[in-house]
C-alpha positions, 0 to 999 in steps of 0.5 A, a space after each residue: 495441500 494447504 488447509 489455511 494461512 497463518 498471517 504474520 503482522 509486524 508493528 501491530 504487535 508492539 501496540 499496547 491496550 488498543 492492539 485489538 483495534 488494529 488486529 480487528 482492522 487487519 482481519 476486516 481488510 483481509 476479508 475484503 480482499 478475499 471477497 474478490 476471489 473464489 473460495 470459502 474463506 474464514 478469517 479468525 483471531 486466536 492469541 496474537 495470530 490471524 488465521 485464514 481457513 480455506 474451504 470449497 474451491 479456491 486457487 492458492 496463487 490467486 489467494 496469496 496475491 490477494 493477501 499480498 495486497 493487504 497492508 499490515 501483513 508482513 508474512 503469509 504462511 501456508 499451513 497444514 493442520 493436523 489433529 493433536 493426539 499422542 506424542 508419537 502422532 506428532 512425529 508422524 505428522 512432522 515426517 508426513 509434512 516433510 514428505 508432502 512439502 519437501 520430498 527428497 530433502 537434503 537441506 539444513 534445517 531447524 525445528 521451532 515449536 510453540 506450545 500454546 496448549 500447555 496441556 501438551 506433554 512436553 515443553 517446546 525445547 523438548 519438542 524441538 529436540 525430539 522432532 529434529 531427532 526424528 527428522 534426522 533418522 528419516 532423512 539422514 542427509 539432512 543436517 541440523 543448523 540452528 543459526 542459518 538453516 535452509 528450512 525452518 520448520 515452524 509448529 504451533 501446538 494449539 487445539 490442533 497442530 499447525 506446521 509451516 516452513 514457508 513465509 511469503 513476504 507481505 507489504 507490511 505497514 498498517 491496516 487501511 482505515 487506522 490512520 484517517 483519510 487524505 486527499 492525493 493529488 494524482 497525475 498521469 506520472 510515476 510519482 503520485 501513484 507511488 506517493 498514494 501507495 506509501 501513505 496508504 501503507 501507513 493505514 491512510 484511506 485515500 481519496 484522490 483528485 485529478 486535474 484535466 485540461 480538455 482539449 489540451 489533454 485527451 480522454 486517453 490521459 484521463 483514462 490513464 489516471 483512472 487506470 492508475 487509480 485502479 492499480 493503486 486501489 488493489 492496495 488501498 481499497 476503493 478510491 473516491 476520485 474527483 476530476 476537475 476541469 482545469 482548462 479555464 483556470 490555466 488559460 486565465 493564468 497563462 493570459 494574466 501572469 508572467 510565464 516563468 511563474 506559471 507552474 507555481 501559480 497553477 500549482 497553488 491553485 491546484 492545492 487550493 482546489 484539492 483542499 476544498 475537496 479534502 475538507 468536503 471529504 473529511 480528509 486530514 491532509 493533502 499528499 503529493 508526489 513531490 521530491 525535493 529538487 526533481 523539477 522546477 516546482 519542487 525546489 525548497 522555495 517552490 514548495 514554500 510557495 505551494 504550502 503557503 496556500 494550504 491550511 491542512 498539512 501536506 504530506 510528501 512521502 517521496 520528499 527524500 527519494 531520488 527517481 530511481 527509488 520511486 521507479 523501483 517502487 512503481 514497478 513493484 506495485 504495478 503502476 510503472 507501465 501505465 505511468 509511462 504511456 505517452 498521454 500528457 497531463 495539464 502540468 506538462 502541457 502548460 509548462 513554461 520554457 524557462 520556469 522560476 526555480 527560486 520563487 519568492 512568495 511575495 512576488 508570486 502573491 503579487 502576481 496573483 493579484 492580476 487574477 482577482 477579477 475572475 479567478 474565484 468564479 473560475 475556481 468555483 465553477 471548476 469545483 461545482 462541475 468536477 466529476 466524482 468517480 468511485 474507482 476500484 
């Protein structure tokens, strides 16, 4: 029954002279999302609004799902479009809409009209009053409630009349591509896919790096990470995923360094390698799923030690979240069930029995001097032999 969708956006509306840049980026992301599904869709901007016109054979639920993955959208409004005519026709159109969308309705309601076409004979408040009266006459069991109505009938009077009464929430945020690129350290756990989602929601294009440790981690563990990247890419667009063989580096650290420092030193080399790929890809920072105090490598002292090897900024969108917050988001975006599959990643395989929780940077740096004979060559080999996939 719908002809089109009106797309509502949030923060974009408060932008200044460059607002059109963000609107264009949002329209582009909508087009990309709709390319994946069947239908003839036209996306257009019009005076502070974005519309998706639908034609041909298309599926309502599939279209709403696709739009629901586009960052920047705060509301998806299924719209019925009527041709403008005389004023009596507007009342008939309003009643026709209710009969189609809300048959037998007994709810409280409010009418809210926006008269963009200033040639239309009455002003917005007059339209609200007249249409409210027409609805009450046709549906005497309905009641007006201007403060908390059960149904809000929105009308936009342009070259045509757009009527809608449903707003499906979108993910919010900013359109992908409006705030640079970043490199996500992606593992098979719950946290890092959520971190990627959270940063992408701010308009950041995501690349990713995964550290694989065969034979200690299986091909199923790697596939789990690829599957997580696929789920996240529904929101972010295609993800360039670098798969790094980290086994030789881990074994060398295990042989040469104090075991209670293994996690921190391994993490520091992961950050170094991730930063090298980030610089190649033109990324402006690293992204991790760390949250203060969640594990030994995420205490304030541990984070200071891992940060010390980076020249790029490290973004930690989950830094103040507790685990329940993170799990809730992972369930919402669809990564949770994949994240909890029982395939270990390289961090959990090589974890020390009693890891240091308050490492001192100078001591960690001194321990790393034991690696100087071979570590640079091992890091170089790991980078040169990494496999890069495009995940979508």
